[in-house]
C-alpha positions, 0 to 999 in steps of 0.5 A: 545515497543512489538507491534503485527502487523496484516496484510492479509498475509506476506510477499507479493510482492505488500505490500513492505511498511508493510514489510519495516515498520515492519523492521524499528520498529524492527531495531529501537529496538521495539519487533515486531511481525506479525500476518498473516493468509497465507504466501506471495510470493517468491519476498515478502520473498526476499524483507523481507530478503533484509530489515532484518526482520526474518521470525520466527517472523511471526505467522501464524494462520487463523481463517477460518482454526481453528476448530468450536469446541475444549476442550479449556474452554477459548472458552466459555468466555464471552469475546471471545464470543464477539470477535468472533462476531457470530452475523456478521460472523454466527454460525460456523465461530463464533465458528471457531473464538473462537478457533482462539482468545483462541489459540493466548491468549495461545501463549507464543510469544504474552506475554505482547503485548503493542499495536496491529496495523493493516494494512487495515481497513478490518483486523483492524475490524475482528482481531485487534480490538477484540484481543486488547480487550481481551488482554486489550491493545491500538490498531492502524489501517492504512487505505490504501485500495482503496475500503474505500469509498465502506466500509460499514459505520457501519464498520468504525465506529466500528473501529473508536470508538474502535481503539486509533488512525487511520492513513489514508494515504492521505487527500482524504481518510480523506474526504472519511471517514469523509463522510461516518461516519461524524466524524474526530475523532482519524484520522490523515494523515500519508502519506506512505514513500518512501526509498530514498536510494535505488534510489540513488542521482540524479547525480547518475542516469545512463546517458540515450542515444538517445534511444526511450523515455521510459515510465513506470508504477508500477501497479497491472493489475486490470481494475481500474488501467487503464493500457489499456490507457497507452497501447492506449496511446503508439499507439497514440504517435507512430502515431504522430511520437513520438518514445516511448516504455512502460514497466508495472511492476506487474501483475494481472487478467487483463493480458490476456486482455491487451496482446490481446490489445498490439497484436491488436495495433501492439505494441508487440516490444514497450509494455513490460508486465513485471510481477512481478519483484524483488524489485532490478529489479523495481528500475532498471527499474525506473532508467532507464525510462524517464516518469512515467505513472500512469492512475489509477482511484482509488488510496489510495495513490500512492507509485508508484508516489512517487517512480518514483519522488524519481527516478527523473522521471516526472509523468503523473497521473490520478486525483484520491485519494492520488496522488493529495497530491503528484503531483504538476501539472506543476512542477513535473508532470501533472494531468489529469482526469481518462480516458481522453485520449487526455490529457494523450497522450497530457501531455506524448508528451510534456515531450517526447519531451523536455528533458530539461523539464523532467529533471526539472520536475524530480528535483522538484519531487525528492525534493518534495519526500525528503521533504515530503515522505521520509521514515524517515518522515513516521516512525517519524509519525508512532512512534508518532501515536503509542506513543499517543495510548500508552498514551490513555486508551485501550478497552474504548468499554468494 
């Protein structure tokens, strides 16, 4: 199968899932290309090299940077005019989109494409569906943005009417979609996967000494992730005589506010804001932690949670979106209502005081990750979705 994958940027450090998926497809024998409007970042490039996806298989083209007019006569075809959606994007941007689609149709690398797959609904709407229509090929879309409940129902219906298969990353996302559109047509749940081999076997975990109990979060520093709750919990735990420290991996616009909160609570020696780390270092941090904390109030799936489980960590997770499919409350971790600081502190304290409980929860979490969220299982389900799409007629919307 020759597949074109549409992504918002590539390769990007916070989209390792996308990079791993295209690399897996390529290594399985598919002819895979990526279309992105912009490059990612250095750590994303490092991970791309690590999983073995060649950068010369990425086509960089951004319709926002295309000329609004050109001498390419194909720009004036009705099909390209329809794909440009001037009624949605306006006259000037519509003309830029005409140039964008005309250039893609001339690109020799895209000859004989069998299927287009888009990550994120926005890219399915803006690029993948109209391009698939022009090429007369089927299109599939993975919905994994946390903003799904806020997307316009008309946009969701457009994608649902024109894509052959839409995979949503959790049962909560499926419910949100159906609530917004009134239809389950062409939807299926395919959970994100985790590469268990990165974390080795549980018996290979490093032996941790009697030092402070280490909490860890892997999360963008944005308000809805509620990392401030984790920092406040550390202050409460220390005041209760529980010796903990907290590592927060990743970065974002809320970092200055979190640094100020850390200083105000006198936690500079206990809270590390690590910023973005190379993938290898992220795995090391998880393997040297005791408890994964995930306070987010909005979560499409919760890859960080499954990775914590793969590393054998008990989890303390706010109830939101996809994590409800992941955490077995009272067996692999604890769920609590977002923003309920008392519950967050209480659950962490229970685990921090009881090493045997931490180990038992960690074993169950690893078993769940192996049974339900392995990378092999994810790819099996995605390949089924793609091959189902290939069996359906493309361009149903004409």
